[in-house]
C-alpha positions as CSV (number, residue, x, y, z in Angstrom):
1,X,146.8,311.9,268.8
2,X,146.6,315.2,266.9
3,X,143.8,317.6,267.8
4,X,142.6,321.2,267.6
5,X,141.2,322.8,270.8
6,X,139.1,325.9,271.3
7,X,138.3,327.8,274.5
8,X,136.0,330.9,274.4
9,X,134.0,330.6,277.6
10,X,135.5,333.8,279.1
11,X,137.2,337.0,277.8
12,X,140.4,335.0,277.2
13,X,139.9,333.5,273.7
14,X,142.4,330.8,272.8
15,X,143.0,328.0,270.3
16,X,145.6,325.2,270.6
17,X,147.1,322.5,268.5
18,X,148.1,319.3,270.2
19,X,150.5,317.0,268.2
20,X,151.2,313.8,270.2
21,X,152.3,315.9,273.2
22,X,153.7,318.9,271.4
23,X,151.6,322.0,272.1
24,X,151.0,325.2,270.1
25,X,148.7,327.9,271.4
26,X,147.5,331.4,270.6
27,X,145.4,333.4,273.0
28,X,144.2,337.0,273.4
29,X,142.2,338.9,276.0
30,X,139.1,340.0,274.1
31,X,136.3,341.3,276.3
32,X,133.8,341.4,273.4
33,X,133.5,339.6,270.1
34,X,136.4,337.8,268.5
35,X,134.5,335.2,266.5
36,X,136.2,336.2,263.3
37,X,139.6,335.4,264.8
38,X,139.4,331.7,265.7
39,X,139.7,330.1,262.3
40,X,142.7,332.4,261.2
41,X,144.4,331.4,264.5
42,X,143.8,327.7,263.8
43,X,145.3,328.1,260.3
44,X,148.2,330.1,261.8
45,X,149.0,327.3,264.3
46,X,148.8,324.6,261.5
47,X,151.2,326.6,259.4
48,X,153.5,327.1,262.3
49,X,153.6,323.4,263.0
50,X,153.8,322.4,259.4
51,X,150.6,320.3,259.7
52,X,147.6,319.9,257.4
53,X,144.0,319.6,258.4
54,X,144.1,316.0,257.1
55,X,146.5,315.1,259.9
56,X,144.1,316.1,262.6
57,X,142.3,313.3,264.6
58,X,139.7,315.2,266.6
59,X,138.4,318.6,267.7
60,X,138.0,319.6,271.3
61,X,136.3,322.6,272.8
62,X,135.7,324.3,276.2
63,X,132.0,323.3,276.7
64,X,131.4,325.6,279.7
65,X,130.0,326.8,282.0
66,X,130.8,330.4,281.0
67,X,129.4,333.2,278.9
68,X,126.5,331.9,276.8
69,X,127.7,333.6,273.5
70,X,131.3,332.2,274.0
71,X,130.1,328.7,274.7
72,X,128.0,328.7,271.5
73,X,131.0,330.1,269.6
74,X,133.4,327.4,270.6
75,X,130.8,324.6,270.1
76,X,129.7,326.0,266.7
77,X,133.3,326.3,265.3
78,X,134.2,322.9,266.7
79,X,131.1,321.4,265.0
80,X,131.9,323.1,261.7
81,X,135.5,321.9,261.7
82,X,134.5,318.4,262.7
83,X,131.7,318.2,260.1
84,X,134.0,319.4,257.3
85,X,136.8,317.0,258.3
86,X,134.6,314.1,259.4
87,X,136.2,314.0,262.9
88,X,134.9,313.3,266.4
89,X,134.2,316.2,268.8
90,X,134.8,316.3,272.5
91,X,133.5,318.9,275.0
92,X,135.6,319.6,278.1
93,X,134.4,321.4,281.2
94,X,135.8,324.9,281.2
95,X,136.1,324.7,285.0
96,X,138.2,321.6,284.7
97,X,140.4,323.4,282.1
98,X,140.6,326.3,284.5
99,X,141.7,324.0,287.3
100,X,144.4,322.4,285.2
101,X,145.6,325.8,284.0
102,X,146.0,326.8,287.7
103,X,147.7,323.5,288.6
104,X,151.3,323.9,289.8
105,X,152.3,320.2,290.1
106,X,152.2,317.3,292.6
107,X,148.9,316.8,294.2
108,X,146.5,319.8,294.7
109,X,142.9,320.3,295.6
110,X,141.7,323.0,293.3
111,X,138.4,324.9,293.6
112,X,137.6,326.6,290.3
113,X,135.2,329.5,290.1
114,X,134.1,331.9,287.4
115,X,131.9,334.9,287.7
116,X,128.5,333.9,286.4
117,X,127.0,337.5,286.7
118,X,123.5,337.9,288.1
119,X,125.2,337.8,291.6
120,X,126.3,334.1,291.1
121,X,129.4,332.1,290.4
122,X,130.1,328.9,288.5
123,X,132.1,326.5,290.5
124,X,133.6,323.0,290.7
125,X,136.3,321.2,292.7
126,X,139.0,318.8,291.6
127,X,141.8,316.8,293.0
128,X,144.7,317.0,290.5
129,X,147.5,314.5,290.9
130,X,150.4,314.5,288.4
131,X,148.3,316.4,285.9
132,X,145.3,314.0,286.1
133,X,142.1,315.6,287.5
134,X,139.5,313.8,289.7
135,X,136.2,315.6,290.1
136,X,135.3,316.2,293.8
137,X,132.4,318.5,293.1
138,X,130.5,318.6,289.9
139,X,130.0,322.0,288.1
140,X,127.3,324.1,289.6
141,X,126.0,327.7,289.9
142,X,125.0,329.5,293.1
143,X,125.2,332.8,295.0
144,X,128.7,333.1,296.4
145,X,127.6,332.8,300.1
146,X,125.9,329.5,299.2
147,X,129.1,327.9,297.8
148,X,130.8,325.4,300.1
149,X,133.9,323.3,299.7
150,X,133.5,319.7,298.5
151,X,131.9,317.4,301.1
152,X,134.5,315.4,303.1
153,X,137.3,317.8,302.2
154,X,136.6,320.6,304.6
155,X,139.9,320.2,306.6
156,X,142.1,320.2,303.5
157,X,143.8,323.3,302.1
158,X,142.4,324.4,298.8
159,X,143.7,326.3,295.8
160,X,141.1,328.8,294.6
161,X,141.4,329.8,291.0
162,X,139.4,332.0,288.6
163,X,137.8,335.4,288.6
164,X,135.0,334.2,290.9
165,X,137.5,334.9,293.7
166,X,138.3,338.3,292.3
167,X,134.7,339.5,291.9
168,X,133.6,337.9,295.2
169,X,136.7,338.1,297.6
170,X,134.7,336.4,300.4
171,X,134.1,333.2,298.4
172,X,135.0,330.2,300.5
173,X,136.1,332.6,303.2
174,X,135.4,330.0,305.9
175,X,137.8,327.5,304.3
176,X,141.5,327.5,304.0
177,X,142.1,328.7,300.5
178,X,145.2,329.9,298.7
179,X,143.9,332.0,295.8
180,X,145.4,331.9,292.3
181,X,143.0,334.4,290.8
182,X,144.9,335.3,287.7
183,X,144.0,332.1,285.9
184,X,141.6,331.4,283.0
185,X,140.4,328.3,281.1
186,X,142.8,327.9,278.2
187,X,142.7,325.9,274.9
188,X,146.0,324.4,276.0
189,X,144.4,322.9,279.1
190,X,141.4,321.7,277.0
191,X,143.8,320.0,274.7
192,X,145.7,318.3,277.5
193,X,142.4,317.0,279.0
194,X,141.0,316.0,275.6
195,X,143.9,314.1,274.1
196,X,143.7,310.9,276.3
197,X,139.9,311.0,276.1
198,X,139.7,311.2,272.3
199,X,142.4,308.5,272.2
200,X,140.0,306.3,274.2
201,X,137.2,306.9,271.7
202,X,135.2,309.3,273.9
203,X,134.5,311.7,271.1
204,X,131.1,312.1,269.6
205,X,129.6,313.0,266.2
206,X,129.6,316.8,265.5
207,X,125.9,317.0,265.6
208,X,125.8,315.7,269.2
209,X,128.2,318.2,270.7
210,X,126.5,320.7,273.1
211,X,127.6,323.4,275.5
212,X,127.5,322.8,279.2
213,X,125.4,325.8,280.3
214,X,124.8,324.7,284.0
215,X,122.4,327.6,284.3
216,X,119.6,327.8,281.8
217,X,118.3,331.2,282.8
218,X,120.0,334.3,281.3
219,X,118.0,337.1,283.1
220,X,116.3,337.8,286.4
221,X,112.9,339.4,286.9
222,X,112.8,342.7,288.8
223,X,111.6,340.9,291.9
224,X,114.5,338.5,291.7
225,X,117.0,341.3,291.2
226,X,115.7,343.1,294.3
227,X,115.7,340.0,296.4
228,X,119.4,339.6,295.6
229,X,120.2,343.2,296.5
230,X,120.2,344.4,292.9
231,X,118.8,347.6,291.4
232,X,115.3,347.9,290.0
């Protein structure tokens, strides 16, 4: 399975090339913009690996949740590539990619969280064993004080990852959490997750690929901001 992966849900933009287990990746921390860089990076990786577009079997992208503009960027570029090459597309949860990027080996319970702005965080929980994730808590969005560890796992130690734990240091404060905050969703993690799924035929037509927004509201009213302790 050969695939191209894109991840732009956060400020860390990255692309990856997966060639039957060999991985090539390029990433940069770009707080704003970067849309003009993705395709040149893809071409750079293909040249580096000595591979042509005709040898690619699928396109994967970090579907979210994350920044709305970034999610649309990855999805749009994935659709464009897939359309032009007549390839299947697969969206991968950016929180799942974050958890895999933070994974250190063995069996770990990982709680992934990203700052969702508007005084909220995106979150999900996974049990990862030998690199294979099992979802314990589906992706959601909530105020930090409303976020709880996955049901039935309260006595287990957690690995907390993502900038949700940086912006909100009290996140999951009542649970036993070891924080690995300096982690981001990466295209390499998206590729690792997508490769077996595309091989199983889970890809879809380019026109059916959509971001995973989780939250469909991008702004608060003045009353809502004040209720959450924000400024008028």
